[in-house]
C-alpha positions, 0 to 999 in steps of 0.5 A, a space after each residue: 796539556 794543562 797550564 798554570 797562569 800565575 800572578 807573582 808577588 803576593 805573600 803566602 800567609 795562613 795555615 796548611 796541612 802537609 800531605 802524606 808522603 808520596 815516597 811512602 805511599 808507593 811502596 806501601 801500596 805495592 806491599 798490600 799485594 803480599 797479603 790476601 787480607 785487606 790493608 788500610 792506608 791512611 794519609 794517602 795523597 791523591 796525586 798522579 803517581 799514587 793514582 796511577 799505581 792504584 790503577 795498576 793494582 786494579 788492573 791485576 784484579 786488586 780491589 781499591 776503595 777510597 773510604 775517606 778523602 785520604 784513606 784507601 783500603 786495598 784487598 789483593 785476595 782477588 789478584 790474577 796473573 794477567 800481567 801483560 797489559 799494563 805497559 802504558 800504566 807502568 811507563 807512567 811512573 818509576 814506582 811501578 818497579 816496586 810491583 816486581 817482588 809482590 807479584 813474583 811472590 804471588 805468581 812465581 813470575 812477573 813480566 814488567 816493562 821498563 819503568 817510566 818517571 821523570 826524565 832527569 837522567 839514567 835511573 838504573 834498575 840493576 840493583 833491584 835485579 841483582 838483589 832478586 837474583 841473589 834471593 833465587 830469582 831468574 832474570 831475563 831482560 829483553 824489551 822488558 824484564 821477566 823475573 821468575 822463581 817457580 820454587 819461591 825465594 830463599 834468604 841470602 846475605 846481600 850487599 846492595 851495589 848502591 844504597 837505592 831506596 826503591 831497590 831496598 824496598 823491593 828487596 825487603 818485600 821479596 825477603 819477608 816471604 822468602 825462606 830463611 834469613 835475609 841480611 840487606 847490607 848497604 840498605 837505604 835508611 830514608 823515612 819511607 823505607 822505615 815506614 814500609 818496614 813498619 807497615 810490613 811488621 804490622 802485617 806480621 813480618 819479622 824485620 830488624 834494623 829499619 832506619 840503619 844500613 843493615 836490615 835483617 829479615 826472617 821470612 814468614 809463611 804469610 802476612 795478615 791484614 792491618 794498616 798504617 798512617 803515612 807520615 808527612 811529605 817532607 819534600 812538600 813541607 820544604 817547598 812550602 817553606 821556600 815559597 813562603 820565605 820568597 814571597 815574604 809571607 808567614 805560614 804554619 805547616 801543620 803535621 809537618 813531621 819536622 823530625 824528618 827535616 833536620 838536615 833540610 832545616 840546617 841547609 836552608 838556614 845557610 841561605 837565610 830561610 828559617 822555620 820554627 819547630 812547634 811540636 809536629 808543626 813548622 812555622 815560617 815567620 815573616 822577614 826572613 834573612 834571605 842571606 847566604 852564610 859563607 863557610 869559614 874564612 869566606 868560602 862559598 858554601 855548597 848545598 849538595 845531596 846525599 843519602 839519608 840523613 843527608 840533604 834529599 836529591 829531590 830538593 836540589 831544584 827547590 834549593 836552587 830557586 831559593 838561592 836566587 833570592 838570597 844575598 850572596 853566592 852558593 854552589 848547588 851540587 846535584 850528584 845523582 842525576 845528570 839532567 836534573 839541573 837543565 831546567 835552570 835555563 828557564 830560571 835564567 830567562 826569568 832573570 836569575 843569575 846562575 852559572 851552570 858549571 856542568 850537568 851536576 853543578 850550578 853557582 847561584 849569585 843572589 839576590 836576583 830580580 825574577 820576572 814572569 815568563 812562559 816556562 814548562 815543567 820538565 819533571 815533578 821537582 823542577 815543576 814545583 821549583 818553577 811554580 815557586 819561582 813564578 809566585 815569587 816573580 814580578 808579573 805574570 807567568 805561564 807554566 806548561 806541562 803541569 801534569 808533572 806537578 800534579 804527579 807529586 803535589 796534591 791539588 796544589 793550586 786549590 790549596 795555595 789560593 786560600 793562602 793568597 796565591 794568584 794561580 789559575 789552572 787552564 785546560 
């Protein structure tokens, strides 16, 4: 496994362009299997999870061609139903479950192993299966999942039992070619759900209500060709904000799509990290306050995750690291996954003053003087948080298991070095 060797304490300065949104890229790639016409996706990040899903598409006969550094053309007209040999590929990433609806439409059945991904706690797929069942699919669960609908799917009025992003996306893809009208209640509203709907409408789907928790879809007989330019990865943009503030630098993040970051900017301001919106860019100035703003009457503030437009769960690890360098106390409450905060023991080893109250809550008392250490990346988001901590710490750090970071952040070492980061990739 690879490692990063990092010499901390050097300011991050300059300009960087935001990568495309990984969480938009994965459902968009899956959606290309719904049509027999070529689909072109732009601003696609070349990261581990995206490349793994493209490998799966190629393994079922799809034609994948990169036509520029961040533009990929997918032609699914040559798909085959030899779908039993992708176990290892599918177990690499959670996003493989998004293939369920497209392959079900193409072949009337699909067999998938249980999806992989980050080890941050239980990640149920029940919502996906219940929605497909409501649309007329038959579900058999054993060592994997077998889904069949030999007579096709039919529209239904569905209430998702949780506002799951990927389950909403799977249900949308199932409904666009189902017979009749489908209403999805308690739908997720995240920007990547909205972009999936935009892509499908570009291909000929009939969808109303994207961006709300009630989406109405009138099924069509077939989809055509088209494409979409993906928006910025606001999780990456937020990570660059924190990295710049904690190292005392100054950074312009280009094509940052700040309209998707209003809650993130609001919550970061509570711990003294400020950015200026400049059109479609974000500017992170020097001399950040780095001071926790107490709630009224001096109460300790809380940063907690919530469905869109709330603070993203995937940023709680980064917010926790940010709080270690801010003066004051703050509670970080990660409500969704019971193992995401377990990486804090490595931050404590680096000198952070953190009390892990339970698997979901941690109190951070800052500012802490972080020192370099030998640490590991347990998952994508905690890996980025550990990278930020190492670049802000004094001395040298070694981060292991960096394949996790590569899954979600494109060539992060190559992009940060010109900005002043002392980071070396070790094989």
